[in-house]
C-alpha positions as CSV (number, residue, x, y, z in Angstrom):
1,X,114.5,71.9,80.3
2,X,115.7,75.0,80.4
3,X,116.5,75.9,84.3
4,X,116.2,79.6,85.2
5,X,118.8,81.3,87.3
6,X,118.4,81.9,90.9
7,X,117.6,84.8,92.2
8,X,120.7,86.2,94.4
9,X,120.0,86.0,97.9
10,X,120.2,89.5,99.0
11,X,117.4,90.1,96.6
12,X,115.5,87.3,98.0
13,X,115.9,88.4,101.6
14,X,114.6,92.1,99.9
15,X,111.2,90.7,99.1
16,X,111.5,88.6,102.2
17,X,111.8,92.0,104.0
18,X,109.5,93.8,102.3
19,X,106.8,91.4,102.1
20,X,106.9,90.7,106.1
21,X,106.8,94.5,106.7
22,X,103.5,95.0,104.8
23,X,102.3,92.1,106.0
24,X,102.8,92.9,109.8
25,X,104.2,89.4,109.6
26,X,105.1,89.0,113.6
27,X,109.1,88.4,112.8
28,X,108.7,91.6,111.0
29,X,111.5,90.5,108.6
30,X,114.7,90.8,111.3
31,X,116.8,87.7,110.0
32,X,116.4,89.3,106.2
33,X,117.7,92.6,107.6
34,X,120.5,90.9,109.5
35,X,121.2,88.6,105.8
36,X,121.0,91.7,103.9
37,X,123.5,93.9,106.1
38,X,125.8,90.3,106.2
39,X,126.1,91.0,102.6
40,X,127.0,93.8,102.3
41,X,124.1,95.9,101.2
42,X,123.6,98.9,101.4
43,X,121.8,100.8,104.2
44,X,120.4,103.4,102.2
45,X,118.8,100.6,100.0
46,X,117.6,98.4,103.3
47,X,116.2,101.9,104.3
48,X,114.6,102.4,100.5
49,X,112.9,98.6,101.2
50,X,111.7,99.2,104.7
51,X,109.9,102.8,103.4
52,X,108.1,100.9,100.6
53,X,106.6,98.5,102.3
54,X,105.4,100.6,105.2
55,X,104.1,102.8,103.2
56,X,102.2,99.8,101.2
57,X,101.2,97.9,104.5
58,X,99.8,101.9,106.2
59,X,98.1,102.8,102.6
60,X,96.5,99.1,102.1
61,X,95.7,99.9,106.4
62,X,93.9,102.9,105.6
63,X,91.9,101.7,102.3
64,X,90.7,99.3,104.7
65,X,89.7,101.3,107.3
66,X,88.2,104.0,104.7
67,X,86.1,100.8,103.4
68,X,85.2,99.6,106.5
69,X,83.8,103.3,107.4
70,X,81.6,103.0,104.3
71,X,79.6,100.0,104.6
72,X,79.6,100.8,108.8
73,X,78.1,104.2,107.9
74,X,75.7,102.0,105.5
75,X,74.2,99.9,107.7
76,X,70.9,100.0,109.9
77,X,71.9,99.1,113.4
78,X,69.3,97.3,114.1
79,X,70.5,94.5,111.3
80,X,73.9,94.4,112.8
81,X,73.4,91.5,115.4
82,X,71.0,89.7,113.0
83,X,74.5,89.3,110.9
84,X,76.6,89.1,113.4
85,X,76.4,85.1,113.3
86,X,78.7,85.1,116.2
87,X,78.3,84.1,120.4
88,X,79.2,87.1,122.7
89,X,82.5,87.0,124.7
90,X,83.3,85.2,127.9
91,X,81.9,88.6,129.9
92,X,79.0,88.7,127.6
93,X,80.8,91.4,124.6
94,X,79.5,91.2,121.1
95,X,82.7,90.1,119.0
96,X,80.8,91.9,116.0
């Protein structure tokens, strides 16, 4: 069987950092950020990865918000409670 070479650890760290930022992961890629710095990756390359990941994250959030706004504008107010399927919170607030 032909084994493919492993990705360089700095590439794996860049991918992990970018995906963590784009996915709003709570750890925010701090471990990967330090790994990149420790391995000598130039700050301008790290900053480019962060910028691209934030752009993807922000663009996805904007599109999700736009889709939600579109759906909310189309929904009939009386039908919203019927389709929720969720019970109210402890203070009586609806969850959806």
